Backbone bond lengths (Angstrom), bond angles and torsions (degrees), N, CA, C in turn:
res aa  C-N    CA-C-N  psi(-1)  N-CA   C-N-CA  omega(-1)  CA-C   N-CA-C  phi
1 M - - - 1.468 - - 1.522 109.60 -
2 K 1.297 116.80 131.80 1.456 121.64 -179.10 1.525 110.45 -69.90
3 R 1.295 116.04 134.21 1.455 121.55 178.38 1.530 110.49 -83.04
4 N 1.311 116.65 141.08 1.459 121.17 173.19 1.523 109.60 -73.74
5 F 1.336 115.44 152.07 1.459 121.46 -179.78 1.523 110.24 -100.19
6 Y 1.317 115.21 135.20 1.465 123.00 174.72 1.527 108.48 -125.54
7 A 1.324 115.94 148.77 1.465 121.55 173.51 1.519 108.57 -131.05
8 I 1.317 115.51 122.45 1.466 121.69 174.65 1.516 108.09 -99.12
9 F 1.321 116.35 123.43 1.463 121.41 177.81 1.523 108.30 -104.51
10 V 1.324 115.46 113.50 1.456 120.82 -176.50 1.527 107.87 -88.11
11 A 1.327 115.60 106.67 1.471 121.12 -177.02 1.520 109.11 -137.51
12 G 1.322 115.20 44.42 1.456 120.12 -175.85 1.513 114.37 -95.55
13 G 1.353 116.81 4.79 1.456 120.30 -175.62 1.515 113.17 -75.87
14 S 1.337 114.38 162.43 1.465 120.44 -178.53 1.514 113.00 -99.81
15 G 1.337 117.91 -9.33 1.457 120.76 176.44 1.516 114.42 79.01
16 V 1.346 118.03 28.02 1.462 121.01 -177.77 1.525 111.57 -59.93
17 R 1.340 116.86 -43.89 1.468 120.02 -177.21 1.517 112.07 -69.56
18 M 1.334 116.93 -19.67 1.461 120.11 177.96 1.523 110.67 -77.79
19 G 1.335 116.88 -18.55 1.452 120.24 -179.33 1.509 113.05 68.65
20 S 1.340 116.31 32.34 1.459 121.14 -177.01 1.521 109.32 -126.57
21 D 1.341 115.87 147.89 1.461 119.58 174.63 1.521 111.21 -69.25
22 L 1.335 116.15 -23.99 1.455 121.58 -179.26 1.520 108.97 -94.95
23 P 1.342 118.59 125.47 1.469 119.72 177.18 1.522 111.24 -53.81
24 K 1.328 115.54 142.90 1.461 121.16 -170.93 1.518 113.58 -59.20
25 Q 1.337 117.53 -29.96 1.458 119.46 -178.87 1.530 112.96 -65.24
26 F 1.341 116.38 -17.92 1.463 120.96 -179.82 1.525 112.98 -99.53
27 L 1.322 117.64 -1.65 1.460 119.84 174.85 1.519 109.25 -69.58
28 E 1.320 116.63 150.26 1.461 120.62 -174.58 1.524 112.16 -97.83
29 L 1.325 114.13 142.69 1.461 123.55 169.80 1.521 107.04 -125.41
30 G 1.316 116.48 114.65 1.464 118.99 178.28 1.513 113.27 59.75
31 G 1.333 117.21 34.59 1.457 120.25 175.00 1.514 115.50 89.27
32 R 1.334 118.10 -3.24 1.466 120.93 176.90 1.520 108.51 -129.69
33 T 1.322 116.33 145.71 1.455 118.84 -178.82 1.526 110.80 -67.06
34 I 1.336 114.37 156.99 1.462 120.22 179.13 1.521 110.35 -58.64
35 L 1.310 117.11 -43.44 1.463 120.65 -178.61 1.519 111.26 -64.83
36 Q 1.325 117.81 -41.57 1.460 119.75 178.70 1.523 110.83 -61.23
37 R 1.331 116.70 -43.54 1.462 119.81 179.04 1.528 111.19 -61.09
38 T 1.327 116.17 -37.39 1.462 120.40 -179.47 1.529 111.11 -66.60
39 V 1.320 116.04 -48.12 1.470 120.01 -179.86 1.523 110.11 -62.44
40 E 1.318 117.06 -42.71 1.468 120.76 -178.41 1.524 111.71 -61.01
41 K 1.321 117.64 -33.44 1.469 119.88 -179.92 1.533 110.62 -63.32
42 F 1.310 117.08 -40.24 1.466 120.50 178.18 1.526 111.31 -69.86
43 L 1.326 116.72 -38.73 1.463 119.75 178.58 1.524 111.11 -64.87
44 E 1.325 116.21 -34.75 1.464 119.89 176.89 1.521 111.14 -68.53
45 A 1.336 115.88 -39.92 1.467 119.97 -177.38 1.522 112.07 -73.74
46 E 1.332 116.04 -40.64 1.468 121.35 -174.94 1.532 109.37 -134.33
47 P 1.336 118.12 78.13 1.465 120.00 179.24 1.532 110.47 -55.84
48 G 1.314 116.24 137.22 1.444 120.51 -179.38 1.511 114.24 89.98
49 I 1.332 117.61 -0.44 1.459 119.99 177.40 1.527 109.80 -62.29
50 N 1.307 117.02 144.16 1.461 122.21 179.02 1.522 109.47 -84.03
51 V 1.319 117.03 124.69 1.460 122.79 -172.44 1.527 110.60 -103.84
52 V 1.328 115.60 127.51 1.463 122.86 173.79 1.529 106.69 -121.47
53 T 1.320 117.45 119.55 1.453 121.64 -175.43 1.522 109.85 -115.35
54 V 1.329 115.52 123.56 1.463 121.63 -179.59 1.527 108.77 -99.39
55 L 1.332 116.39 126.04 1.463 121.46 -172.96 1.522 110.92 -136.56
56 P 1.347 116.52 155.87 1.468 118.02 169.40 1.527 109.03 -61.53
57 E 1.310 117.17 136.73 1.461 119.92 -176.02 1.524 112.06 -55.09
58 A 1.331 116.92 -36.13 1.464 120.93 -177.25 1.522 113.21 -70.04
59 H 1.343 116.77 -12.81 1.471 119.41 -175.20 1.532 113.13 -117.30
60 I 1.324 118.02 9.97 1.465 119.83 179.10 1.529 110.64 -63.87
61 A 1.319 117.13 -42.19 1.474 119.97 178.84 1.524 110.34 -63.42
62 R 1.325 117.47 -38.71 1.469 121.23 177.93 1.526 110.41 -60.07
63 W 1.335 116.77 -43.76 1.462 120.38 -178.88 1.531 110.71 -64.52
64 K 1.309 117.05 -39.13 1.466 119.57 177.20 1.527 110.42 -60.86
65 E 1.313 117.31 -40.58 1.467 121.45 178.25 1.521 110.83 -65.91
66 I 1.335 116.67 -41.15 1.465 120.98 179.11 1.523 110.46 -62.34
67 C 1.336 116.57 -43.32 1.470 119.98 -179.94 1.521 111.02 -63.07
68 A 1.334 116.21 -41.52 1.465 119.71 180.00 1.521 110.62 -66.47
69 R 1.308 116.20 -41.88 1.465 120.66 -178.27 1.524 111.62 -71.92
70 G 1.337 116.46 -34.99 1.457 120.56 -175.97 1.506 114.17 -96.28
71 S 1.327 116.94 9.09 1.469 122.40 177.19 1.528 112.49 60.16
72 L 1.309 117.34 33.85 1.464 121.16 171.99 1.522 106.57 -92.86
73 D 1.320 115.15 86.85 1.458 119.94 -169.34 1.524 113.58 -104.40
74 C 1.341 116.99 21.35 1.468 118.90 177.20 1.525 109.53 -72.99
75 P 1.328 117.90 146.80 1.467 119.87 175.21 1.524 109.80 -60.87
76 Q 1.320 116.01 137.58 1.459 120.65 179.28 1.531 110.69 -136.11
77 I 1.308 114.75 146.18 1.460 120.81 167.92 1.525 106.15 -99.71
78 L 1.319 117.42 117.62 1.457 121.71 -178.51 1.528 109.41 -97.20
79 V 1.319 115.63 131.59 1.456 122.36 -174.48 1.520 109.33 -126.76
80 K 1.318 116.44 138.24 1.461 121.16 177.34 1.529 109.89 -75.80
81 G 1.337 116.35 132.74 1.450 121.45 178.96 1.520 112.31 -66.96
82 G 1.331 115.29 158.27 1.456 121.00 179.97 1.516 112.41 -104.24
83 L 1.316 115.62 -169.92 1.458 121.76 -177.03 1.522 111.70 -63.40
84 T 1.330 117.06 -37.74 1.464 122.72 178.65 1.530 108.47 -130.50
85 R 1.325 115.98 174.13 1.462 119.68 175.83 1.527 110.64 -59.11
86 F 1.328 116.16 -40.95 1.463 120.79 178.39 1.524 110.61 -54.48
87 H 1.313 116.82 -48.15 1.460 120.43 -177.45 1.529 111.47 -69.99
88 S 1.333 116.84 -32.64 1.464 119.87 176.73 1.519 111.44 -64.84
89 V 1.327 115.91 -44.68 1.463 119.76 179.24 1.523 110.56 -65.88
90 R 1.314 116.79 -40.69 1.464 119.40 178.68 1.529 110.78 -61.12
91 N 1.328 116.94 -41.25 1.467 119.94 176.15 1.526 111.10 -59.07
92 A 1.332 116.40 -43.21 1.461 120.87 -177.73 1.520 111.96 -67.97
93 L 1.321 116.99 -39.96 1.463 120.62 -178.07 1.524 112.40 -63.65
94 Q 1.313 116.94 -23.49 1.459 120.02 176.40 1.525 111.98 -65.16
95 R 1.334 116.04 -17.11 1.467 120.72 -179.72 1.529 112.65 -99.80
96 V 1.320 116.43 4.95 1.468 121.67 -179.31 1.522 108.29 -108.09
97 P 1.323 118.59 129.52 1.469 119.90 -178.51 1.521 112.10 -75.95
98 D 1.326 116.34 159.58 1.454 120.64 169.46 1.524 108.65 -65.06
99 G 1.328 115.54 158.59 1.463 120.03 176.68 1.508 114.35 81.87
100 A 1.340 117.61 12.66 1.460 121.71 178.80 1.528 109.53 -111.18
101 V 1.318 115.52 169.65 1.461 122.71 167.64 1.522 106.21 -107.83
102 V 1.333 116.55 126.19 1.458 119.60 -174.26 1.529 110.46 -123.33
103 A 1.327 114.83 128.02 1.467 122.47 174.10 1.524 108.13 -98.25
104 I 1.308 116.46 133.48 1.468 121.62 176.62 1.526 106.66 -113.76
105 H 1.332 115.80 118.82 1.468 119.87 -170.14 1.521 110.56 -133.58
106 D 1.326 115.35 140.89 1.461 120.13 173.78 1.529 109.19 -65.86
107 G 1.328 115.77 129.95 1.465 119.36 -178.32 1.504 114.29 -68.76
108 V 1.327 117.19 -6.98 1.469 120.70 -179.38 1.527 111.01 -114.88
109 R 1.319 116.42 34.03 1.472 122.59 169.70 1.534 107.51 -120.27
110 P 1.337 118.18 79.54 1.460 119.97 -172.76 1.528 115.63 -88.44
111 F 1.351 118.21 -4.71 1.464 118.95 -169.05 1.519 114.52 -105.08
112 L 1.325 118.80 10.25 1.460 118.36 173.65 1.525 109.34 -67.21
113 S 1.317 115.70 156.25 1.466 119.36 -176.97 1.527 111.10 -87.16
114 T 1.317 115.36 153.40 1.460 120.08 174.54 1.524 110.90 -64.04
115 S 1.338 116.54 -30.04 1.471 118.94 -179.84 1.527 111.08 -67.95
116 L 1.333 117.80 -35.37 1.459 119.99 176.70 1.528 110.44 -65.87
117 I 1.325 116.53 -44.04 1.466 120.24 179.50 1.529 110.77 -59.09
118 S 1.322 116.24 -50.27 1.471 120.56 -178.08 1.519 111.44 -63.69
119 A 1.342 116.29 -40.93 1.464 119.97 -179.41 1.526 111.06 -64.25
120 M 1.325 116.63 -37.48 1.460 119.72 -179.57 1.524 111.48 -68.76
121 F 1.319 117.11 -43.66 1.468 118.71 177.50 1.533 110.67 -62.82
122 E 1.323 116.72 -38.43 1.462 120.27 179.12 1.529 110.98 -64.10
123 K 1.325 116.77 -40.86 1.458 120.83 -177.02 1.530 112.10 -69.52
124 M 1.338 116.64 -18.03 1.464 118.97 178.66 1.527 112.66 -68.19
125 N 1.338 117.36 -4.12 1.467 120.22 172.39 1.526 111.22 -69.73
126 E 1.341 116.79 -16.80 1.460 120.13 -173.52 1.521 114.22 -127.35
127 C 1.333 118.44 7.05 1.461 119.81 178.42 1.528 110.28 -145.85
128 R 1.314 115.33 173.54 1.470 120.41 -175.02 1.523 113.08 -108.10
129 A 1.318 116.49 -21.40 1.469 121.13 178.13 1.518 107.39 -154.45
130 L 1.324 116.92 129.75 1.458 121.16 -173.54 1.526 109.57 -126.97
131 I 1.341 115.44 125.88 1.458 121.82 -172.16 1.528 109.61 -125.37
132 P 1.346 119.28 124.43 1.462 120.43 176.19 1.526 111.02 -82.30
133 V 1.330 115.58 135.93 1.461 120.76 -179.50 1.520 109.73 -137.51
134 V 1.328 115.84 154.91 1.467 121.75 173.68 1.516 108.24 -128.24
135 P 1.342 117.50 148.63 1.460 119.78 -178.37 1.531 111.82 -67.26
136 V 1.313 114.99 152.24 1.463 121.13 172.52 1.520 108.07 -84.06
137 V 1.326 117.44 127.68 1.466 120.84 -178.61 1.524 112.35 -106.44
138 D 1.324 117.40 -20.39 1.460 120.44 179.40 1.531 110.73 -84.61
139 T 1.319 115.43 155.55 1.461 120.38 173.22 1.521 109.28 -69.38
140 L 1.328 116.23 135.16 1.456 121.69 -179.42 1.528 109.81 -102.49
141 R 1.312 116.29 135.91 1.451 121.76 -178.63 1.524 109.65 -136.26
142 S 1.314 116.88 132.73 1.451 120.95 175.93 1.525 109.67 -82.14
143 T 1.330 116.39 136.64 1.464 120.61 176.59 1.516 112.00 -84.40
144 D 1.331 116.07 -6.69 1.462 121.61 177.90 1.532 108.24 -100.94
145 P 1.329 119.07 112.80 1.472 120.90 -177.07 1.521 113.78 -58.43
146 S 1.326 117.44 -22.23 1.470 120.64 -178.61 1.526 112.72 -84.27
147 V 1.345 116.49 -7.80 1.460 121.04 -177.95 1.525 109.24 -109.08
148 P 1.342 118.64 127.08 1.466 120.34 179.28 1.530 111.68 -62.00
149 D 1.312 115.99 151.47 1.458 119.78 176.07 1.528 109.67 -63.53
150 P 1.331 117.54 140.24 1.468 120.27 178.46 1.523 111.73 -62.34
151 D 1.319 115.52 149.29 1.464 122.13 176.78 1.524 108.24 -85.08
152 R 1.334 116.04 108.82 1.458 120.17 -176.30 1.529 112.31 -59.85
153 S 1.327 117.32 -32.76 1.464 120.53 -176.95 1.522 111.97 -68.94
154 R 1.337 116.23 -16.61 1.469 120.24 -179.46 1.520 111.63 -115.28
155 T 1.333 116.18 20.25 1.456 121.49 -177.04 1.518 109.55 -125.40
156 V 1.327 116.88 139.92 1.463 121.74 178.15 1.527 109.55 -134.28
157 C 1.328 115.32 160.49 1.454 121.84 171.05 1.519 108.10 -94.85
158 V 1.304 116.52 130.18 1.463 122.15 -175.21 1.516 110.17 -97.24
159 Q 1.328 116.47 136.42 1.458 122.77 -179.12 1.535 110.13 -118.90
160 T 1.304 114.85 -177.28 1.461 122.83 166.40 1.535 106.43 -123.45
161 P 1.338 118.84 160.98 1.462 128.09 11.57 1.529 111.84 -75.99
162 Q 1.319 114.67 147.26 1.445 122.21 170.67 1.529 106.16 -110.60
163 I 1.318 115.62 126.24 1.470 120.16 -167.28 1.527 110.25 -116.69
164 F 1.333 115.29 139.04 1.459 121.83 -172.95 1.524 110.96 -141.60
165 L 1.331 115.58 163.02 1.453 121.45 164.07 1.524 106.36 -74.74
166 S 1.313 117.05 128.00 1.464 120.06 -167.20 1.522 113.09 -60.64
167 E 1.331 117.71 -40.87 1.464 118.99 -176.17 1.533 111.33 -66.81
168 E 1.341 116.34 -30.52 1.457 119.11 -179.47 1.525 111.80 -75.99
169 I 1.313 118.11 -44.35 1.466 118.90 -178.98 1.530 110.60 -72.09
170 K 1.325 117.48 -29.49 1.471 119.35 174.46 1.526 110.39 -63.62
171 D 1.323 116.96 -42.57 1.461 120.07 176.61 1.527 110.91 -63.08
172 A 1.333 116.62 -41.89 1.467 120.51 -179.25 1.521 111.26 -60.88
173 Y 1.324 116.37 -35.97 1.459 120.33 -178.45 1.532 112.96 -79.19
174 K 1.315 117.15 3.73 1.460 119.90 171.57 1.526 111.44 -83.11
175 Q 1.352 116.23 -8.25 1.455 119.70 175.96 1.532 110.22 -65.16
176 A 1.317 114.87 156.16 1.457 119.82 172.70 1.522 109.15 -67.94
177 Y 1.314 115.77 144.92 1.465 120.76 -179.85 1.522 111.06 -62.18
178 D 1.339 114.95 139.80 1.455 121.66 176.17 1.524 107.89 -135.54
179 T 1.311 117.39 143.17 1.464 120.04 -178.04 1.532 112.47 -65.38
180 S 1.332 117.48 -15.06 1.461 120.18 176.87 1.526 112.00 -76.45
181 F 1.327 117.64 -9.21 1.461 121.32 179.87 1.532 108.73 -82.90
182 T 1.314 116.06 84.15 1.467 120.72 -177.29 1.517 113.06 -89.59
183 D 1.317 116.74 -15.71 1.470 121.01 175.80 1.520 107.86 -155.66
184 D 1.319 116.50 -178.89 1.463 120.60 -177.08 1.524 111.56 -70.26
185 A 1.339 116.02 -32.89 1.461 119.91 179.31 1.525 111.07 -62.37
186 S 1.323 117.44 -38.28 1.464 119.89 179.91 1.526 110.88 -67.76
187 V 1.322 116.95 -34.65 1.464 120.68 176.12 1.529 109.51 -66.56
188 A 1.321 116.09 -46.24 1.462 120.82 -178.76 1.524 111.44 -63.83
189 Q 1.320 116.24 -44.56 1.468 119.96 -177.81 1.521 111.28 -64.01
190 N 1.314 117.26 -39.55 1.463 120.50 178.98 1.524 111.70 -64.87
191 W 1.333 116.54 -26.11 1.469 122.28 178.84 1.525 111.54 -84.68
192 G 1.328 116.81 -9.90 1.456 120.47 178.61 1.513 114.80 98.25
193 I 1.326 117.77 11.71 1.464 120.89 177.17 1.520 108.68 -80.78
194 P 1.339 118.93 123.82 1.466 120.44 -179.84 1.531 111.18 -69.97
195 L 1.324 115.57 137.55 1.458 121.11 -178.28 1.522 110.77 -100.27
196 T 1.320 115.82 139.20 1.454 122.97 171.42 1.532 107.52 -114.27
197 F 1.334 116.45 139.86 1.457 120.14 -176.84 1.524 110.56 -110.69
198 I 1.326 114.80 147.51 1.453 122.12 179.05 1.520 107.73 -135.81
199 D 1.335 116.50 150.12 1.464 119.91 179.52 1.525 110.44 -62.03
200 G 1.329 116.38 125.77 1.456 121.39 174.69 1.519 110.77 -86.98
201 E 1.314 115.86 -157.91 1.466 121.16 -175.99 1.525 110.23 -136.28
202 K 1.332 116.27 138.22 1.461 120.79 -179.92 1.526 111.94 -58.62
203 L 1.336 116.96 -36.47 1.466 119.53 -176.72 1.527 112.54 -78.32
204 N 1.309 117.24 -5.24 1.463 120.50 179.59 1.531 109.67 -85.44
205 F 1.325 115.63 57.34 1.463 119.88 -177.86 1.525 110.46 -95.53
206 K 1.317 114.54 159.14 1.455 121.61 -178.34 1.525 110.02 -93.83
207 I 1.320 116.85 125.94 1.463 121.47 -179.46 1.528 108.17 -84.05
208 T 1.324 115.71 111.14 1.455 120.84 -172.87 1.526 112.92 -128.14
209 T 1.327 116.90 -36.02 1.465 121.89 -173.23 1.529 110.36 -121.13
210 P 1.338 118.29 167.44 1.471 120.60 176.82 1.525 113.09 -55.98
211 S 1.334 117.96 -35.87 1.466 119.05 178.63 1.526 111.13 -66.92
212 D 1.346 117.32 -31.21 1.468 120.46 176.12 1.528 110.87 -65.69
213 I 1.324 116.58 -35.57 1.466 120.24 177.41 1.529 109.95 -63.55
214 R 1.318 117.20 -43.65 1.468 120.15 179.16 1.522 110.59 -63.20
215 L 1.335 116.47 -39.74 1.466 119.60 177.29 1.528 110.11 -65.19
216 A 1.336 117.09 -41.84 1.461 120.70 179.67 1.532 111.35 -62.39
217 E 1.310 116.77 -40.09 1.467 119.95 177.84 1.517 111.23 -63.22
218 A 1.338 116.03 -38.67 1.469 119.91 177.58 1.520 111.24 -66.63
219 V 1.338 117.09 -42.77 1.467 120.56 177.59 1.524 110.85 -61.12
220 L 1.337 116.21 -40.98 1.451 120.04 -178.44 1.531 111.02 -65.38
221 R 1.320 117.43 -36.72 1.467 120.33 177.77 1.516 111.22 -63.23
222 I 1.330 116.16 -33.49 1.480 120.35 -177.43 1.525 111.30 -83.03
223 T 1.330 116.29 -43.18 1.463 120.04 -173.30 1.518 113.95 -92.18
224 G 1.345 116.67 -21.46 1.456 120.45 -179.14 1.512 112.43 80.56
């Protein structure tokens, strides 16, 4: 039986590092918010995908207004964010049924390609958890003299979306929160779910700081 596709967009942050009163997911790029551009990319890649959007409770009404104004009229399940990203994702997973394939994606990564999204969902026919990664190109140095420098050849940068079988990642998120859970892959791995890696994309960066906004504006000028 074919599994239905779900996408959880984690956009529960307050934007502290952006230095703005407005959470970064609601900042505009080319007339559309970052979050809207992100959701639209998944809808383009997988029409009919089930959308679950995690938001700060104080900004849920704002997002509804943005969707109405920006003609983002896809059905959405709106979920209140939690204390941490871990808790936000756990809240969202409660709205995803067993027997589905679920992608968990940062709401402020709008520049991934539709081909990457489609390829990842397709590859889930043969794996249980799929994580996009890109190689590290800079030299890595430990600031602690007692710790050896990391081996760049065995180190990667981890991106989202991270895609799972829904019943397995839901079980994994029943674990107690731990500060080592920096992303969904770390939660899954600690639960014993084997991870499969796929080549990510350089442009699939997370917009977090003012310099990221300037980079995003430059990318948008080039890619349209």
